[in-house]
C-alpha positions as CSV (number, residue, x, y, z in Angstrom):
1,X,-0.3,-0.3,0.1
2,X,1.1,3.7,-0.8
3,X,0.3,6.5,0.4
4,X,-1.6,9.1,-1.7
5,X,0.6,11.4,-3.9
6,X,4.0,9.7,-3.3
7,X,4.8,10.6,-6.5
8,X,3.7,13.4,-7.4
9,X,4.1,17.0,-6.7
10,X,2.4,19.3,-4.6
11,X,2.0,22.6,-3.4
12,X,1.4,21.8,0.1
13,X,3.7,22.6,2.7
14,X,6.0,19.9,3.8
15,X,4.9,17.7,6.4
16,X,7.4,17.4,9.4
17,X,8.9,14.7,10.4
18,X,6.7,14.8,13.8
19,X,3.6,15.1,11.8
20,X,4.6,11.5,9.7
21,X,6.3,10.1,12.7
22,X,2.2,10.8,14.3
23,X,0.5,9.6,10.7
24,X,2.8,6.3,10.4
25,X,1.6,5.4,14.6
26,X,5.9,6.2,15.1
27,X,5.2,8.3,18.0
28,X,5.0,8.1,21.6
29,X,3.7,11.6,22.7
30,X,0.4,12.1,24.2
31,X,-1.7,14.8,24.8
32,X,-1.8,13.5,28.6
33,X,1.5,15.1,28.9
34,X,3.2,11.8,29.0
35,X,5.7,9.2,26.6
36,X,4.5,6.1,25.9
37,X,6.7,3.5,25.2
38,X,6.5,-0.5,25.3
39,X,7.4,-0.9,28.6
40,X,6.2,2.2,29.9
41,X,3.3,0.6,28.4
42,X,3.7,-2.4,30.3
43,X,4.0,-0.1,34.3
44,X,0.0,-0.7,33.4
45,X,-1.3,-3.7,34.4
46,X,-4.0,-4.5,31.8
47,X,-1.2,-4.0,28.8
48,X,0.5,-6.0,31.0
49,X,-2.3,-9.0,31.5
50,X,-3.8,-9.2,28.3
51,X,0.3,-9.7,26.7
52,X,1.0,-12.0,29.4
53,X,-1.6,-13.7,28.4
54,X,-1.6,-14.0,24.7
55,X,2.3,-14.5,25.2
56,X,1.9,-17.6,27.6
57,X,-1.2,-18.9,25.9
58,X,0.5,-19.8,22.7
59,X,4.0,-20.6,24.3
60,X,2.7,-23.9,25.8
61,X,1.0,-24.8,22.9
62,X,3.7,-27.6,20.6
63,X,4.9,-26.2,18.4
64,X,5.5,-29.4,15.1
65,X,6.8,-29.6,11.4
66,X,4.7,-32.2,9.7
67,X,5.1,-34.1,6.0
68,X,2.7,-34.9,3.6
69,X,2.4,-38.1,2.3
70,X,-0.4,-38.7,-0.1
71,X,-3.8,-37.9,1.9
72,X,-2.0,-38.1,4.8
73,X,0.6,-36.7,6.7
74,X,2.9,-37.5,9.3
75,X,5.6,-36.0,12.1
76,X,8.9,-35.2,10.7
77,X,10.8,-36.2,14.0
78,X,14.1,-36.7,11.6
79,X,13.8,-33.4,10.2
80,X,16.4,-31.2,11.9
81,X,13.4,-27.8,11.6
82,X,11.3,-30.3,13.9
83,X,14.2,-30.5,16.7
84,X,14.3,-26.2,16.4
85,X,10.6,-25.4,16.5
86,X,10.0,-28.0,19.7
87,X,12.6,-28.1,21.9
88,X,15.9,-25.9,21.2
89,X,15.3,-23.0,19.1
90,X,18.6,-21.7,19.8
91,X,21.3,-22.6,23.1
92,X,19.6,-20.3,25.8
93,X,16.2,-19.9,25.0
94,X,12.8,-23.1,25.5
95,X,10.9,-23.5,22.8
96,X,7.7,-21.6,25.6
97,X,10.3,-18.7,25.7
98,X,11.1,-18.6,22.4
99,X,7.4,-18.2,22.0
100,X,6.2,-15.7,24.6
101,X,9.3,-13.3,23.8
102,X,8.3,-13.8,19.7
103,X,4.3,-12.8,21.2
104,X,5.4,-9.9,22.8
105,X,7.8,-8.3,20.3
106,X,4.0,-8.5,18.0
107,X,2.2,-6.7,20.4
108,X,4.1,-4.4,22.0
109,X,6.1,-3.6,18.3
110,X,4.5,-5.4,15.7
111,X,7.4,-7.2,14.6
112,X,9.8,-10.3,15.3
113,X,12.9,-10.8,14.2
114,X,15.8,-13.0,14.8
115,X,18.7,-14.5,12.9
116,X,18.8,-17.7,11.1
117,X,22.0,-19.7,11.8
118,X,22.3,-22.4,9.6
119,X,24.2,-25.7,9.0
120,X,24.5,-27.7,5.1
121,X,21.7,-24.8,4.2
122,X,19.4,-26.0,7.0
123,X,18.8,-23.3,9.7
124,X,19.6,-24.8,13.7
125,X,19.0,-21.9,15.6
126,X,16.6,-18.7,15.8
127,X,19.0,-15.7,17.8
128,X,16.5,-13.1,18.5
129,X,17.2,-9.4,17.4
130,X,15.1,-6.5,19.1
131,X,13.5,-4.6,17.0
132,X,14.5,-1.4,17.6
133,X,18.0,-2.7,16.2
134,X,16.5,-3.7,12.8
135,X,15.4,-1.6,10.4
136,X,13.6,-2.9,7.2
137,X,13.3,-1.7,4.0
138,X,13.2,-2.6,-0.1
139,X,16.0,-2.3,-2.2
140,X,16.1,-1.7,-5.8
141,X,14.8,-4.9,-6.8
142,X,12.4,-4.8,-4.2
143,X,13.6,-7.7,-1.7
144,X,13.5,-6.8,2.2
145,X,16.7,-5.7,3.0
146,X,17.0,-5.3,7.0
147,X,19.7,-2.8,8.6
148,X,21.1,-4.7,11.9
149,X,22.8,-3.5,14.8
150,X,24.4,-6.4,17.1
151,X,24.9,-5.9,20.7
152,X,28.9,-5.5,19.7
153,X,27.4,-2.1,17.9
154,X,28.2,-3.3,14.7
155,X,25.8,-3.5,11.5
156,X,25.4,-5.0,9.0
157,X,22.3,-5.1,6.3
158,X,21.1,-8.4,5.7
159,X,18.2,-10.2,3.3
160,X,15.6,-12.4,4.0
161,X,18.1,-15.9,4.1
162,X,19.9,-14.5,6.7
163,X,16.9,-12.9,9.4
164,X,13.2,-14.8,10.0
165,X,10.5,-11.6,10.2
166,X,7.1,-12.4,11.8
167,X,5.1,-9.0,11.5
168,X,1.0,-8.8,12.7
169,X,-1.1,-6.1,10.5
170,X,0.6,-3.5,7.9
171,X,-0.3,-1.0,5.9
172,X,3.0,-1.7,2.9
173,X,3.5,-5.6,3.1
174,X,6.4,-5.2,5.0
175,X,6.3,-3.3,8.0
176,X,3.7,-4.7,10.8
177,X,2.3,-1.3,13.2
178,X,2.6,-0.8,16.3
179,X,0.1,-1.8,18.5
180,X,1.3,0.3,21.7
181,X,2.3,3.3,19.1
182,X,-1.4,3.8,17.8
183,X,-3.5,3.1,20.9
184,X,-0.8,5.2,22.9
185,X,-3.8,7.6,23.9
186,X,-5.7,5.0,25.7
187,X,-2.5,3.9,27.3
188,X,-1.5,7.1,28.3
189,X,-5.6,7.9,30.4
190,X,-4.8,4.6,31.9
191,X,-1.0,5.6,32.8
192,X,-2.7,9.4,34.1
193,X,-5.8,7.4,36.2
194,X,-3.3,5.2,38.2
195,X,-0.7,8.1,38.8
196,X,-4.2,10.2,39.6
197,X,-5.0,6.8,41.9
198,X,-1.9,6.6,43.8
199,X,-1.2,10.5,44.4
200,X,-4.8,10.3,45.5
201,X,-4.2,7.8,48.1
202,X,-0.4,9.2,49.2
203,X,-1.8,12.5,50.3
204,X,-4.2,10.1,52.7
205,X,-7.6,10.1,50.5
206,X,-7.8,13.8,50.4
207,X,-7.1,15.5,47.0
208,X,-8.0,19.5,48.3
209,X,-9.1,21.1,51.1
210,X,-9.1,25.0,52.8
211,X,-8.2,26.1,56.7
212,X,-10.5,29.2,57.4
213,X,-9.5,31.8,60.1
214,X,-10.3,35.6,60.5
215,X,-7.3,36.0,61.6
216,X,-3.7,36.9,60.0
217,X,-1.0,34.6,60.2
218,X,2.7,35.6,60.3
219,X,5.4,34.4,58.3
220,X,6.0,32.1,61.5
221,X,2.9,30.6,62.4
222,X,2.1,30.5,58.7
223,X,5.4,27.6,58.1
224,X,5.4,26.1,61.3
225,X,1.2,25.0,60.6
226,X,1.6,24.3,57.1
227,X,5.0,21.7,58.5
228,X,3.1,20.7,61.4
229,X,0.2,20.2,59.1
230,X,2.0,18.1,56.2
231,X,3.8,15.8,59.4
232,X,0.7,15.2,60.7
233,X,-1.7,14.4,58.1
234,X,-0.4,13.3,54.6
235,X,0.0,9.8,53.5
236,X,-2.2,7.5,54.7
237,X,-0.6,5.9,57.9
238,X,-1.6,9.8,59.4
239,X,-5.1,9.2,57.6
240,X,-8.0,9.8,60.0
241,X,-5.6,11.3,62.9
242,X,-8.0,14.4,65.0
243,X,-6.6,17.9,63.8
244,X,-5.5,20.1,66.3
245,X,-6.5,23.5,65.5
246,X,-5.1,27.3,66.8
247,X,-6.6,30.9,66.6
248,X,-9.9,30.1,65.4
249,X,-8.4,27.5,62.3
250,X,-12.2,25.6,60.6
251,X,-11.0,22.4,58.5
252,X,-13.5,22.7,55.4
253,X,-12.7,19.7,53.0
254,X,-13.3,20.4,49.2
255,X,-12.8,16.9,48.0
256,X,-15.1,14.6,45.8
257,X,-15.1,11.2,46.5
258,X,-13.9,8.9,44.1
259,X,-17.0,8.0,43.2
260,X,-18.8,11.4,42.4
261,X,-15.5,12.1,39.9
262,X,-16.2,8.7,38.0
263,X,-12.3,7.8,39.0
264,X,-13.4,3.3,39.1
265,X,-15.5,4.1,36.2
266,X,-12.7,5.4,34.4
267,X,-10.7,3.3,35.1
268,X,-13.0,-0.2,33.9
269,X,-12.9,1.9,30.6
270,X,-9.8,1.7,30.5
271,X,-8.9,-1.9,30.9
272,X,-12.1,-2.4,28.4
273,X,-10.1,-0.1,26.7
274,X,-6.7,-2.5,26.0
275,X,-8.5,-5.7,26.1
276,X,-10.7,-4.1,22.5
277,X,-6.6,-3.4,21.3
278,X,-5.4,-6.7,21.7
279,X,-8.5,-8.3,21.4
280,X,-8.8,-10.4,25.3
281,X,-12.1,-11.2,26.7
282,X,-11.5,-9.2,30.1
283,X,-12.4,-12.3,32.1
284,X,-9.3,-13.6,30.8
285,X,-7.3,-10.0,32.8
286,X,-9.6,-10.9,36.2
287,X,-12.9,-9.2,35.1
288,X,-16.1,-11.4,35.7
289,X,-18.7,-8.3,35.6
290,X,-19.4,-9.7,32.1
291,X,-18.7,-13.6,32.2
292,X,-21.5,-16.2,33.5
293,X,-22.0,-19.8,33.5
294,X,-23.8,-19.6,30.4
295,X,-21.2,-18.0,28.3
296,X,-17.9,-18.4,29.8
297,X,-16.8,-21.9,27.3
298,X,-18.4,-19.5,23.9
299,X,-15.5,-16.1,25.4
300,X,-13.1,-19.1,26.1
301,X,-13.9,-20.7,22.3
302,X,-13.8,-17.3,20.7
303,X,-10.5,-16.0,22.5
304,X,-8.9,-19.3,21.5
305,X,-10.2,-18.7,17.9
306,X,-10.2,-14.9,17.0
307,X,-7.6,-13.9,19.3
308,X,-4.3,-17.0,19.3
309,X,-5.8,-18.4,15.5
310,X,-4.4,-15.3,13.8
311,X,-1.0,-15.3,15.2
312,X,-0.6,-19.4,15.1
313,X,-1.4,-18.6,11.5
314,X,1.0,-15.6,11.0
315,X,4.2,-17.9,12.5
316,X,3.1,-21.1,10.9
317,X,3.2,-20.0,7.2
318,X,6.6,-18.0,8.0
319,X,8.4,-20.7,9.3
320,X,6.6,-22.4,5.7
321,X,8.4,-20.0,4.1
322,X,10.7,-18.5,5.9
323,X,12.7,-22.0,7.4
324,X,11.4,-24.8,5.7
325,X,14.1,-25.6,3.2
326,X,12.9,-24.3,-0.3
327,X,13.7,-27.7,-2.1
328,X,11.0,-29.2,0.9
329,X,8.4,-26.6,1.0
330,X,4.6,-27.5,-0.2
331,X,5.5,-30.6,1.2
332,X,6.7,-29.6,5.0
333,X,5.3,-27.6,7.0
334,X,4.5,-26.6,10.4
335,X,1.4,-26.9,13.2
336,X,0.7,-25.9,16.3
337,X,-1.2,-28.0,18.6
338,X,-4.3,-26.3,20.2
339,X,-6.1,-28.8,21.4
340,X,-5.4,-28.5,24.5
341,X,-7.5,-25.8,24.5
342,X,-10.0,-26.5,22.5
343,X,-11.0,-29.9,25.0
344,X,-14.2,-29.1,27.7
345,X,-14.3,-30.8,30.7
346,X,-14.0,-34.4,31.0
347,X,-17.7,-35.4,30.9
348,X,-18.0,-33.1,27.2
349,X,-14.7,-34.8,25.9
350,X,-16.4,-37.9,26.9
351,X,-19.7,-37.7,25.3
352,X,-17.6,-36.4,22.0
353,X,-15.2,-39.5,21.7
354,X,-18.4,-41.9,22.3
355,X,-20.2,-40.5,18.9
356,X,-16.0,-40.2,17.1
357,X,-16.1,-43.9,18.0
358,X,-18.9,-44.5,16.6
359,X,-19.4,-43.4,13.5
360,X,-16.1,-44.5,12.7
361,X,-14.0,-41.1,12.5
362,X,-11.6,-42.2,15.5
363,X,-10.4,-45.6,16.7
364,X,-10.2,-45.9,21.0
365,X,-6.7,-45.8,20.8
366,X,-6.9,-42.3,18.7
367,X,-9.1,-41.1,21.6
368,X,-6.6,-42.7,24.7
369,X,-3.6,-40.2,22.5
370,X,-5.4,-37.4,22.4
371,X,-5.7,-38.3,26.5
372,X,-1.8,-38.9,26.8
373,X,-2.6,-42.5,27.4
374,X,-1.1,-45.2,26.2
375,X,-2.9,-47.7,23.3
376,X,-4.4,-50.6,24.5
377,X,-4.5,-53.9,22.1
378,X,-6.9,-54.3,19.9
379,X,-7.9,-50.3,20.2
380,X,-7.8,-49.7,16.5
381,X,-10.6,-51.0,15.2
382,X,-12.7,-47.9,12.7
383,X,-16.3,-48.8,13.9
384,X,-18.8,-48.1,10.6
385,X,-22.5,-48.2,11.3
386,X,-24.8,-51.3,9.5
387,X,-26.6,-48.9,8.6
388,X,-24.6,-46.7,7.0
389,X,-22.5,-48.9,4.9
390,X,-22.7,-49.0,1.4
391,X,-23.7,-52.8,1.4
392,X,-26.1,-52.8,4.6
393,X,-27.0,-56.4,5.9
394,X,-31.1,-57.6,5.1
395,X,-31.0,-60.2,8.0
396,X,-31.4,-62.8,5.8
397,X,-28.8,-66.0,5.6
398,X,-26.4,-66.5,2.2
399,X,-27.1,-70.3,0.7
400,X,-23.5,-70.8,2.5
401,X,-24.3,-69.9,5.4
402,X,-27.4,-72.2,5.4
403,X,-25.7,-75.3,4.5
404,X,-22.7,-75.3,6.8
405,X,-25.3,-74.7,9.0
406,X,-27.7,-78.1,8.2
407,X,-24.4,-79.5,7.9
408,X,-23.2,-78.8,11.5
């Protein structure tokens, strides 16, 4: 996607760098006066909770490489790439840690980069790179190239043969959009609300008030009164202490309650805003106001289908075209196993198994494998209902069977 008028002349004033950065989602300045970066956004519990739910949910799913055989498939356990995605992505990370980091980068930066370590033409390690140290571009041949700044300070320009790039929603097909930058106003409002609450309670939950007297206080009396008031009545530890007032002083509270100022309502709304940004159901971040016994399962299914599956599909497709050797593409492919998340309670699972066995979709051993149990002897038989066969029996015996019965 190109911006309109990119290659045409215009008499309009030239857009400044700050305005351009704001238009394409690279600015972190907000109207609250707070700069919202990826790390600062994680200080908001709603952001931290949503990112953690997404990262841990995907991090615990096993990923494997499969080989297509005719109309079937089998796990390609002999492939080195299968070991990389399922056991050891690099020398210092487990698969769960690697996939969690990938999702965190996508949620907070919109892009994930890893350096490919190869041996005999196959990728044997993936070394994550800080997205802030990579500048992706298209060269004159319309091929992606990446200017990478390594931890030792050196820089190099690498191609797709060396860099594995996973991105989320994009405007130009190359760089993923930064969710934190585009939602910086909503996040900054949440941070400002939390700061307001902290300051509110640090002052003893008293936002404002006045000390009145008809007398004129000297500078010395004013300073002594101010110091004494701050030491005795400011902070939670001094809350509800009785006041000792002199010289006809009278205290009049001017504060509104948190409910009156809609402080709590604002915090709840910002939680909903952040959940909308990351497409995470509110009950997943410990808010069950709208969750009921009847809809909690549907909310969980929606989380899998509309929150996790898009991430999993992006990763699987990037593995297929970026990590699988070109000569094996189309035959070997990556797949996450989401079966563990889709399993319901034991009663529902066993009822589903019974239906699948009776209709010949699963064998008993298939169901035992789904339950992580050992197969049993004779459990590989697939049943077929008699009324669903192409040659159903009418209950009558053949002449040969009748002759055998008479011979007996």
